[in-house]
C-alpha positions, -999 to 999 in steps of 0.1 A, spaced: 341 -609 -580 311 -592 -564 294 -563 -581 309 -536 -560 345 -550 -558 372 -532 -577 394 -547 -604 432 -541 -603 428 -512 -628 400 -497 -607 421 -498 -576 449 -479 -594 423 -454 -607 409 -450 -572 443 -439 -560 443 -409 -583 405 -401 -582 412 -369 -563 430 -355 -594 396 -351 -611 381 -335 -580 409 -309 -579 404 -301 -616 367 -296 -611 371 -274 -580 397 -252 -598 377 -249 -630 346 -238 -610 366 -214 -588 379 -197 -620 344 -198 -636 358 -215 -667 324 -231 -676 306 -197 -676 333 -181 -697 330 -209 -723 292 -207 -722 294 -169 -730 313 -177 -762 282 -195 -776 281 -224 -800 315 -216 -816 332 -225 -782 361 -207 -767 398 -208 -776 426 -211 -750 437 -175 -751 402 -162 -746 396 -184 -716 430 -176 -701 424 -139 -706 389 -139 -691 401 -159 -661 433 -139 -656 454 -171 -659 487 -181 -674 481 -196 -709 502 -227 -703 485 -233 -669 451 -228 -684 458 -252 -713 467 -279 -688 436 -273 -668 413 -272 -699 428 -304 -714 424 -321 -680 387 -310 -680 383 -326 -715 401 -358 -703 378 -361 -673 346 -354 -694 339 -320 -679 345 -303 -713 345 -312 -750 373 -301 -774 367 -295 -811 400 -285 -828 413 -256 -808 379 -247 -793 365 -258 -759 328 -265 -754 306 -273 -724 290 -307 -723 252 -309 -720 256 -319 -683 281 -291 -677 258 -265 -693 230 -277 -669 249 -276 -636 283 -258 -639 274 -225 -656 265 -196 -633 229 -183 -637 215 -216 -650 185 -229 -629 203 -262 -621 237 -246 -611 255 -267 -585 287 -247 -582 279 -235 -547 269 -270 -536 302 -284 -550 320 -256 -532 312 -274 -499 333 -304 -511 361 -280 -519 360 -266 -484 363 -301 -468 389 -313 -493 418 -306 -468 401 -326 -441 401 -357 -462 439 -356 -462 438 -362 -425 415 -393 -426 440 -415 -408 440 -390 -378 402 -394 -376 403 -432 -378 429 -434 -350 412 -408 -327 376 -413 -336 371 -375 -336 369 -348 -362 400 -333 -377 386 -298 -377 363 -280 -353 327 -281 -364 322 -246 -351 343 -233 -380 314 -235 -404 287 -229 -378 295 -194 -368 331 -193 -354 346 -184 -388 321 -160 -404 335 -163 -440 336 -201 -438 300 -201 -423 288 -179 -451 303 -201 -477 288 -232 -460 253 -216 -459 256 -206 -496 267 -241 -506 237 -256 -487 216 -230 -506 229 -243 -539 224 -279 -529 189 -273 -517 179 -255 -549 189 -287 -568 173 -312 -545 143 -291 -537 129 -293 -572 124 -330 -567 116 -331 -530 91 -302 -525 65 -315 -550 65 -348 -531 55 -332 -498 19 -333 -488 14 -296 -480 -19 -287 -498 -39 -286 -465 -10 -273 -443 -10 -237 -430 22 -237 -409 55 -255 -413 83 -257 -387 116 -261 -406 142 -273 -381 179 -268 -389 166 -250 -419 200 -237 -430 198 -209 -456 160 -211 -456 159 -224 -492 135 -253 -486 112 -230 -466 111 -205 -495 104 -232 -520 76 -247 -499 60 -213 -495 64 -205 -532 46 -238 -540 18 -232 -515 3 -197 -514 -14 -201 -480 16 -216 -463 36 -199 -436 71 -213 -426 92 -208 -395 128 -219 -403 152 -223 -373 190 -225 -372 220 -212 -354 223 -174 -352 251 -170 -379 233 -194 -403 200 -178 -396 214 -144 -405 225 -157 -439 190 -172 -443 173 -139 -435 193 -121 -462 184 -148 -488 147 -149 -478 144 -111 -479 152 -113 -516 125 -139 -523 89 -133 -533 76 -149 -501 96 -130 -474 64 -120 -456 55 -157 -451 89 -171 -441 103 -163 -406 140 -169 -400 144 -177 -363 177 -180 -345 178 -211 -323 193 -245 -316 173 -277 -321 195 -294 -294 178 -273 -267 149 -254 -282 112 -261 -273 86 -250 -297 49 -239 -295 30 -270 -287 6 -284 -312 11 -254 -334 23 -268 -367 8 -289 -394 42 -301 -407 78 -303 -394 107 -307 -417 143 -317 -409 163 -316 -441 200 -327 -442 208 -322 -405 204 -354 -384 235 -370 -399 256 -349 -375 238 -363 -344 241 -394 -322 210 -416 -317 200 -403 -283 200 -367 -295 181 -376 -326 153 -391 -304 153 -359 -283 150 -337 -314 122 -359 -327 103 -358 -295 104 -320 -295 92 -319 -331 64 -343 -322 52 -320 -294 52 -290 -319 29 -309 -343 -9 -309 -343 -26 -343 -339 -23 -360 -373 5 -337 -383 34 -351 -404 71 -349 -401 94 -351 -432 131 -360 -428 154 -357 -458 189 -370 -454 217 -392 -467 208 -427 -455 220 -462 -461 205 -496 -461 208 -518 -430 244 -528 -439 256 -491 -438 275 -498 -471 249 -488 -498 244 -465 -515 282 -460 -520 279 -422 -518 261 -423 -485 288 -446 -470 315 -422 -481 295 -392 -469 295 -408 -434 333 -405 -434 330 -369 -445 307 -362 -415 330 -379 -391 359 -358 -403 340 -325 -397 316 -331 -368 318 -347 -334 291 -373 -339 287 -373 -377 278 -405 -396 250 -418 -419 222 -439 -404 199 -463 -422 162 -455 -429 152 -485 -407 171 -470 -377 153 -437 -383 120 -455 -384 128 -469 -349 137 -435 -335 105 -420 -349 84 -447 -332 103 -441 -300 94 -404 -303 57 -410 -307 53 -412 -345 36 -439 -367 31 -448 -403 68 -444 -413 75 -445 -450 108 -441 -471 111 -426 -505 144 -426 -524 151 -393 -542 167 -398 -576 203 -388 -585 224 -367 -588 221 -363 -550 210 -397 -535 189 -385 -505 161 -405 -489 129 -389 -476 112 -405 -445 78 -393 -434 58 -402 -403 26 -391 -386 19 -379 -350 
């Protein structure tokens, strides 16, 4: 049996894997982990958690015990405790909190139930516009989930970027502006222009306004499918977590416009889910490709070598790939104009 092949038991486990996802989504939605954390080292008993979460005692017992069974919580007698990992990423207010990022998976959970429809038609099972402006509440949740995801990933990625001599960054499809803020915070002389669709840009502006670098981060409404930017005006262009929703010809078009915006010798950084040349590894990226096909017209996951080719076609050279460590297996590709 090859390394990635499932055993009979693992096939059976795979069939019910969504049970664990639903338990996690519900526990996060009810803020169970924060309630338990507030109880301190003694942990929290069932009635306390049920009361704080406005839940039925029997229902909460089943949820908490399922959290223990899946490794999300620890149980000591009648007291429930957060695990070390849970303390780090599931408790609101902690620097590594990933609840908003996981919320995106909750929002697309129903779409996965229609996977056969996507496979038969080749098209998404929900309209992409739902989370890109058409539904304001879904758009806001999407932007905030991307904010949470970026806070987690940015701590690893931003220090890797060569920004010490840069004065101006163009952050395309910048979402909630989180990466732009983190880049500006790490580089006091840096100014960032982050561009996204109007509804997303509006959420970004509100988040950026609460930061310490609001005067150095501009949130610009736009669309990288059609926008043209100031020529040779930027030292760095970033495209983080966006190109996986585009077909190859559009990716090349976007890259050419980014290349025109860069000064000679300027650098582009592209952060995304990517695969090897087989499109099957890493496992998460191959599954994420299905997620993108369910929710966008051209969604998929490309390989880093394919991206290198498109960058060369757009006028870049010196392409390199850096793999970003877990828990979110993104790859960072850079190239030079």
